[in-house]
C-alpha positions as CSV (number, residue, x, y, z in Angstrom):
1,X,85.0,45.9,83.0
2,X,82.5,46.3,85.8
3,X,79.0,47.3,84.7
4,X,77.8,50.6,86.1
5,X,74.2,51.1,87.3
6,X,73.3,54.5,88.7
7,X,71.1,54.6,91.7
8,X,69.0,57.6,92.6
9,X,69.0,59.0,96.2
10,X,66.5,57.6,98.7
11,X,63.9,60.3,99.5
12,X,64.7,59.9,103.2
13,X,67.9,61.7,102.5
14,X,66.2,64.8,101.2
15,X,67.3,68.0,103.0
16,X,65.3,71.1,103.5
17,X,67.9,73.4,102.0
18,X,70.6,73.4,99.2
19,X,72.7,76.1,97.6
20,X,71.7,75.1,94.1
21,X,68.6,73.2,92.8
22,X,68.8,71.7,89.3
23,X,65.5,70.8,87.6
24,X,66.1,68.0,85.1
25,X,68.5,65.1,84.8
26,X,69.6,65.4,81.2
27,X,73.1,66.2,80.1
28,X,72.6,70.0,80.8
29,X,71.4,69.4,84.4
30,X,74.0,66.8,85.2
31,X,76.8,69.0,83.7
32,X,75.7,72.0,85.7
33,X,75.5,70.0,88.9
34,X,78.9,68.5,88.5
35,X,80.5,71.9,87.6
36,X,78.8,73.7,90.5
37,X,79.8,71.0,93.1
38,X,83.4,71.3,91.9
39,X,83.1,75.0,92.7
40,X,81.9,74.3,96.2
41,X,78.1,74.3,96.0
42,X,75.8,72.0,97.8
43,X,73.7,70.9,94.8
44,X,70.7,68.6,94.2
45,X,69.0,67.3,91.0
46,X,65.2,66.8,90.9
47,X,63.8,64.6,88.1
48,X,60.0,64.2,87.7
49,X,60.3,60.8,85.9
50,X,61.4,57.5,87.2
51,X,64.0,57.2,84.4
52,X,66.9,59.6,84.0
53,X,68.7,61.3,81.1
54,X,65.8,63.0,79.2
55,X,66.3,63.5,75.4
56,X,70.1,63.3,76.0
57,X,69.7,59.5,76.2
58,X,68.3,59.4,72.7
59,X,71.1,61.4,71.0
60,X,73.0,59.4,68.4
61,X,75.3,61.3,66.1
62,X,77.7,63.4,68.2
63,X,78.7,66.7,69.8
64,X,79.9,69.6,67.5
65,X,83.1,71.3,68.5
66,X,85.9,73.1,66.6
67,X,89.6,73.6,66.9
68,X,89.9,70.3,68.9
69,X,92.7,67.8,69.1
70,X,90.4,65.2,67.5
71,X,89.9,67.4,64.5
72,X,93.7,67.9,64.1
73,X,94.2,64.1,64.5
74,X,92.1,63.7,61.4
75,X,93.8,66.7,59.7
76,X,90.8,68.9,59.9
77,X,91.7,72.5,60.0
78,X,88.7,74.4,61.3
79,X,87.8,77.8,62.9
80,X,85.4,79.3,65.3
81,X,84.5,81.8,62.7
82,X,83.5,79.2,60.1
83,X,81.4,77.3,62.7
84,X,79.7,80.6,63.7
85,X,78.8,81.6,60.2
86,X,77.6,78.1,59.1
87,X,75.4,77.8,62.3
88,X,74.1,81.3,61.7
89,X,73.3,80.4,58.1
90,X,71.6,77.1,59.2
91,X,69.4,79.2,61.6
92,X,68.4,81.6,58.8
93,X,70.3,84.4,60.5
94,X,67.8,84.5,63.4
95,X,70.1,83.0,66.0
96,X,70.7,85.0,69.2
97,X,74.2,86.2,68.3
98,X,75.3,86.7,71.9
99,X,74.5,83.1,72.7
100,X,75.9,81.8,69.5
101,X,79.2,83.7,69.9
102,X,79.6,82.3,73.5
103,X,78.7,78.8,72.2
104,X,81.2,78.5,69.4
105,X,84.0,79.9,71.6
106,X,83.5,77.3,74.3
107,X,83.0,74.0,72.4
108,X,86.7,73.1,72.5
109,X,86.9,73.6,76.2
110,X,83.7,71.6,76.6
111,X,85.4,68.6,74.9
112,X,88.4,69.1,77.2
113,X,86.1,69.2,80.3
114,X,84.5,66.0,79.3
115,X,87.9,64.4,78.8
116,X,88.9,65.5,82.2
117,X,85.9,63.7,83.5
118,X,86.8,60.5,81.6
119,X,84.3,61.0,78.8
120,X,86.3,60.7,75.6
121,X,85.0,61.8,72.2
122,X,87.8,60.7,69.9
123,X,86.0,60.1,66.6
124,X,84.3,62.6,64.3
125,X,81.6,62.7,61.6
126,X,79.8,65.2,59.4
127,X,76.3,66.6,60.0
128,X,74.1,68.5,57.6
129,X,74.9,72.2,57.0
130,X,78.5,71.9,58.2
131,X,81.4,72.1,55.7
132,X,83.8,70.3,58.1
133,X,83.5,67.2,60.3
134,X,82.6,68.6,63.7
135,X,80.4,66.0,65.4
136,X,82.6,64.3,68.0
137,X,81.8,60.8,68.9
138,X,82.9,58.1,71.4
139,X,85.6,55.7,70.4
140,X,84.1,53.2,68.0
141,X,81.7,55.8,66.7
142,X,78.9,54.5,69.0
143,X,75.8,56.6,69.8
144,X,76.8,59.5,72.0
145,X,73.6,59.7,74.1
146,X,73.9,56.7,76.3
147,X,77.6,57.0,76.6
148,X,77.5,60.6,77.7
149,X,74.7,60.1,80.2
150,X,76.4,57.1,81.7
151,X,79.7,59.1,82.0
152,X,78.0,62.0,83.7
153,X,76.1,59.7,86.0
154,X,79.4,58.1,87.0
155,X,80.6,61.6,88.0
156,X,77.5,62.2,90.0
157,X,78.0,58.9,91.9
158,X,81.7,59.6,92.6
159,X,80.9,63.1,93.8
160,X,77.8,61.9,95.8
161,X,75.6,64.5,94.2
162,X,72.0,63.6,95.2
163,X,69.5,62.9,92.5
164,X,65.9,62.4,93.4
165,X,63.7,60.9,90.7
166,X,59.9,60.8,90.7
167,X,60.2,64.3,92.2
168,X,58.2,67.0,90.3
169,X,58.9,70.7,90.8
170,X,55.5,72.3,91.1
171,X,56.6,75.9,91.5
172,X,59.4,78.3,92.1
173,X,59.5,80.1,95.4
174,X,60.2,83.8,95.5
175,X,61.2,86.1,98.3
176,X,61.5,89.8,97.7
177,X,61.7,89.2,94.0
178,X,64.6,86.7,94.4
179,X,64.2,83.0,93.7
180,X,64.6,81.3,97.1
181,X,63.5,77.7,96.5
182,X,61.1,75.3,94.9
183,X,58.0,73.4,95.9
184,X,58.3,69.7,95.0
185,X,56.0,66.7,95.1
186,X,57.1,63.1,95.6
187,X,54.9,60.0,95.9
188,X,56.2,59.1,99.4
189,X,57.3,62.5,100.7
190,X,54.3,64.4,99.5
191,X,54.7,68.2,98.9
192,X,57.6,70.0,100.4
193,X,59.3,73.4,100.1
194,X,63.0,73.1,99.5
195,X,65.0,76.3,100.1
196,X,67.7,77.2,97.6
197,X,70.0,80.2,96.9
198,X,69.7,79.6,93.2
199,X,67.8,77.4,90.7
200,X,68.5,76.1,87.2
201,X,65.7,75.0,84.9
202,X,67.1,72.3,82.6
203,X,64.0,70.3,82.0
204,X,64.0,70.1,78.2
205,X,61.5,71.1,75.5
206,X,57.8,70.7,74.9
207,X,57.4,68.4,71.9
208,X,55.3,66.0,73.9
209,X,52.9,68.6,75.2
210,X,50.1,68.7,72.6
211,X,48.4,71.7,74.2
212,X,51.6,73.8,73.8
213,X,52.2,72.4,70.3
214,X,48.7,73.3,69.3
215,X,49.4,76.9,70.3
216,X,52.9,77.3,68.9
217,X,53.1,74.8,66.0
218,X,49.6,73.5,65.2
219,X,50.6,72.4,61.7
220,X,52.9,69.9,63.2
221,X,50.4,68.1,65.4
222,X,49.9,65.5,62.6
223,X,53.5,64.4,63.0
224,X,54.9,61.9,65.5
225,X,57.8,62.9,67.8
226,X,61.2,61.5,68.6
227,X,61.1,63.0,72.1
228,X,61.0,61.1,75.4
229,X,57.7,61.3,77.4
230,X,58.9,63.9,79.8
231,X,59.4,66.6,77.2
232,X,56.2,68.5,78.2
233,X,57.4,72.1,78.8
234,X,57.1,72.1,82.6
235,X,60.2,74.3,83.0
236,X,58.9,76.8,80.5
237,X,55.7,77.2,82.6
238,X,57.8,77.5,85.8
239,X,59.8,80.3,84.3
240,X,56.9,82.4,83.0
241,X,55.2,82.1,86.3
242,X,58.3,83.5,88.0
243,X,58.5,86.4,85.5
244,X,60.6,85.0,82.8
245,X,60.1,85.8,79.1
246,X,59.9,83.4,76.2
247,X,61.5,83.6,72.8
248,X,61.1,81.8,69.4
249,X,58.3,79.5,70.7
250,X,56.9,78.9,67.2
251,X,60.3,77.5,66.0
252,X,60.0,73.7,66.1
253,X,62.4,71.4,64.3
254,X,61.3,68.4,62.3
255,X,63.9,65.8,61.8
256,X,63.8,64.3,58.3
257,X,64.7,60.7,59.2
258,X,62.7,58.8,61.8
259,X,61.7,55.2,61.6
260,X,58.0,55.0,62.5
261,X,56.9,51.5,61.6
262,X,57.4,50.0,65.0
263,X,55.8,50.7,68.4
264,X,58.6,53.0,69.3
265,X,59.7,55.9,67.1
266,X,63.4,55.7,66.4
267,X,65.5,58.7,65.3
268,X,67.8,57.5,62.5
269,X,70.8,59.7,63.3
270,X,72.3,62.2,60.9
271,X,75.6,60.5,61.4
272,X,74.4,57.6,59.1
273,X,74.2,60.0,56.2
274,X,77.4,61.6,57.4
275,X,79.1,58.2,57.1
276,X,77.8,57.8,53.5
277,X,74.1,56.8,53.4
278,X,71.9,58.1,50.6
279,X,68.2,58.8,50.4
280,X,65.9,57.4,47.7
281,X,62.3,57.8,46.7
282,X,59.8,55.2,45.8
283,X,61.3,54.9,42.3
284,X,64.7,54.0,43.8
285,X,66.3,57.3,42.8
286,X,68.1,60.0,44.9
287,X,66.2,63.3,45.1
288,X,68.2,65.6,47.3
289,X,71.5,66.5,48.9
290,X,71.3,64.3,51.9
291,X,73.7,66.5,53.9
292,X,71.8,69.7,53.5
293,X,70.3,71.2,56.7
294,X,67.5,69.3,58.4
295,X,64.8,71.7,57.3
296,X,65.9,71.4,53.7
297,X,66.0,67.6,53.7
298,X,62.6,67.5,55.4
299,X,61.2,69.8,52.7
300,X,62.7,67.6,50.0
301,X,61.0,64.5,51.5
302,X,57.7,66.3,51.9
303,X,57.9,67.5,48.3
304,X,57.9,63.9,47.1
305,X,54.2,63.7,48.2
306,X,54.7,60.0,49.1
307,X,55.0,58.0,52.3
308,X,58.4,59.2,53.4
309,X,61.6,58.0,51.8
310,X,64.3,55.3,52.3
311,X,67.9,55.4,53.6
312,X,70.2,53.1,51.7
313,X,73.7,52.1,53.1
314,X,76.0,49.1,53.4
315,X,78.1,47.2,55.9
316,X,81.0,49.6,55.5
317,X,78.8,52.5,56.6
318,X,77.6,50.3,59.6
319,X,81.2,49.9,60.6
320,X,81.9,53.6,60.4
321,X,78.7,54.6,62.3
322,X,78.2,52.1,65.0
323,X,74.7,53.3,65.9
324,X,73.7,51.6,62.7
325,X,74.4,48.2,64.3
326,X,71.6,49.1,66.8
327,X,69.2,49.9,63.9
328,X,69.9,46.5,62.4
329,X,69.7,44.7,65.7
330,X,66.3,46.3,66.4
331,X,64.9,45.1,63.1
332,X,64.6,48.6,61.7
333,X,66.5,47.8,58.6
334,X,65.8,45.5,55.6
335,X,68.9,43.8,54.3
336,X,70.0,42.1,51.1
337,X,73.2,40.5,49.9
338,X,73.0,42.4,46.6
339,X,71.4,45.7,45.6
340,X,69.1,43.7,43.4
341,X,67.9,41.7,46.4
342,X,67.5,44.8,48.5
343,X,65.5,46.5,45.8
344,X,63.2,43.4,45.6
345,X,62.6,43.4,49.4
346,X,61.8,47.1,49.6
347,X,59.7,47.2,46.5
348,X,61.6,49.5,44.3
349,X,62.7,49.1,40.7
350,X,66.0,47.2,40.9
351,X,67.4,48.7,37.7
352,X,66.8,52.2,39.1
353,X,68.4,51.4,42.5
354,X,71.4,49.6,40.9
355,X,72.0,52.6,38.7
356,X,71.5,55.0,41.6
357,X,74.0,53.2,43.8
358,X,76.5,52.9,40.9
359,X,76.2,56.6,40.1
360,X,76.6,57.5,43.8
361,X,79.8,55.4,44.1
362,X,81.2,57.1,41.0
363,X,80.4,60.5,42.5
364,X,82.0,59.4,45.8
365,X,85.2,58.2,44.2
366,X,85.5,61.5,42.3
367,X,84.3,63.5,45.3
368,X,82.0,65.3,43.0
369,X,78.2,64.9,43.3
370,X,77.1,66.2,39.9
371,X,73.4,65.3,40.7
372,X,72.8,67.2,43.9
373,X,76.1,68.9,44.8
374,X,76.6,67.0,48.1
375,X,80.0,67.9,49.4
376,X,80.2,66.1,52.8
377,X,79.6,62.6,54.0
378,X,81.5,61.2,51.0
379,X,84.3,59.3,52.6
380,X,82.9,55.9,51.4
381,X,80.7,54.4,48.8
382,X,78.0,51.8,49.1
383,X,79.9,48.7,48.0
384,X,80.2,46.3,50.9
385,X,77.6,43.5,51.3
386,X,75.2,43.2,53.0
387,X,73.2,46.2,51.9
388,X,70.6,47.9,54.1
389,X,67.5,50.1,53.8
390,X,65.4,51.9,56.4
391,X,62.1,53.5,55.6
392,X,61.8,56.9,57.2
393,X,59.5,59.8,57.6
394,X,59.9,63.3,59.2
395,X,59.1,63.7,62.9
396,X,59.0,66.5,65.4
397,X,62.4,66.5,67.0
398,X,63.4,69.7,68.8
399,X,61.8,72.9,70.1
400,X,64.2,75.7,69.3
401,X,62.1,78.2,71.4
402,X,62.0,78.5,75.1
403,X,63.0,80.6,78.1
404,X,64.8,83.8,77.2
405,X,68.3,83.8,78.6
406,X,71.6,85.7,78.2
407,X,75.1,84.2,77.7
408,X,75.3,83.9,81.5
409,X,72.2,81.6,81.4
410,X,70.3,84.1,83.5
411,X,66.6,84.0,82.9
412,X,65.4,87.4,81.5
413,X,62.1,89.1,82.0
414,X,60.1,90.9,79.3
415,X,62.3,94.0,79.5
416,X,65.6,92.1,79.5
417,X,66.4,92.2,83.2
418,X,67.6,89.0,84.9
419,X,65.3,87.2,87.3
420,X,67.5,87.1,90.4
421,X,68.6,83.6,91.3
422,X,67.1,81.9,88.3
423,X,69.0,80.2,85.4
424,X,68.0,78.1,82.4
425,X,70.0,76.1,79.9
426,X,69.6,73.3,77.3
427,X,66.5,72.8,75.2
428,X,64.3,74.6,77.7
429,X,66.1,77.8,76.7
430,X,65.5,79.5,73.4
431,X,67.4,81.7,70.9
432,X,70.7,79.8,70.2
433,X,69.6,77.9,67.2
434,X,67.4,80.4,65.3
435,X,65.0,78.9,62.8
436,X,66.7,75.6,62.4
437,X,69.1,73.6,64.7
438,X,72.3,72.1,63.2
439,X,72.7,68.4,64.0
440,X,75.4,68.0,66.8
441,X,74.8,71.4,68.3
442,X,72.2,70.3,70.9
443,X,74.6,68.0,72.8
444,X,77.3,70.7,72.5
445,X,74.8,73.2,74.0
446,X,74.2,70.9,77.0
447,X,77.8,70.9,78.0
448,X,78.7,74.5,77.0
449,X,75.8,76.1,78.8
450,X,75.5,73.4,81.5
451,X,79.0,74.3,82.6
452,X,78.2,78.0,82.3
453,X,75.1,77.6,84.4
454,X,77.1,75.8,87.1
455,X,79.7,78.5,87.1
456,X,77.2,81.3,87.3
457,X,75.3,79.6,90.0
458,X,78.4,79.4,92.1
459,X,79.2,83.0,91.4
460,X,75.7,84.0,92.4
461,X,75.8,82.0,95.7
462,X,79.2,83.5,96.6
463,X,77.8,87.0,96.0
464,X,75.2,86.3,98.7
465,X,77.8,85.5,101.3
């Protein structure tokens, strides 16, 4: 198999005008660019960083979707209605129902669209707050982020869609109230105005912008973040300057399980718990339903009033959730050939841990967790040596708020009118997730609304002809 390395476009090939400008090179932006080009648009992607992929590169667990062939392959009978209700419940009922309805109705076609583009998600795992397995994964249950980004980049290369990195969008250009281009800055090319018939903001959230965090979520400034360095809210500022409104800006998600004892903060994906891992406190005892929603698990960890908690799993779980191999290879996990040895290494009472694991295995075999009523992520026990533990703490993970949009991904102003020619999708847009995002819904959002943005951009350009 030939190794694929994506190459960005040389700045000498930059044109002065395009049909469609996409700001951001994550999964949302790439999906929109591919979809729009297939509908006849001359599209370009601008990425401010040298590296590509944004937070999409860091995704590990999977992409939620319902009524798919993969679900049926595993004899999972699901429905859009159930997905809608459970996502709404996870968001405390505050989700934008227009966005949520569109979202749940288009996840299955998003999986099909990826498959059509040689991106296959043929495995499936549970995430917190979901009653069914919905998080679709690549074959072998490897981390979805790198696989998805690489697959989309291959499509960009095949379609010769230009991607300019180190190219920051400084402002949006308006003409008679209509978005007509962008001002960019590049280290070699300097500042330039690029004309465009329509623009998509797909630049991600603001978890790395401490000034914005201090305004919208000051109580979370003490926490680290799992986000990549470029998540600084630039697109949000672009939209407001152009007349766009914001929504849910104070709704910031904390992920319960991030390894923070190395130079880099590593998100320990929810799929690890979905494959069977448990959480223990400093006494070696379980303390919560590990498959509750992220906000609930985070609260349970915080209520311990100790330095985080510890994930415990085994080789069988590693084999079921291949991202765990990465955690082990990176030295994030402590291992032991027995539960006794593992307990000694992580400094918990071995009798307690042995009893905890034994009880969990009994619950798993009976498929009845009498301790915490866990009902998913119970396909396997913790019985296959070696055994592993990862110390985790909560970390800022996702900004649910952002630019106000409708189901067409049009950016809306304060009175609900569309800003002509301006679209937004992905984490930069707010409203879909409500108070709390369900694991697996972010990657699904990138494809569902990335496709929608590409389609609506094409429709908009055609309307100008």
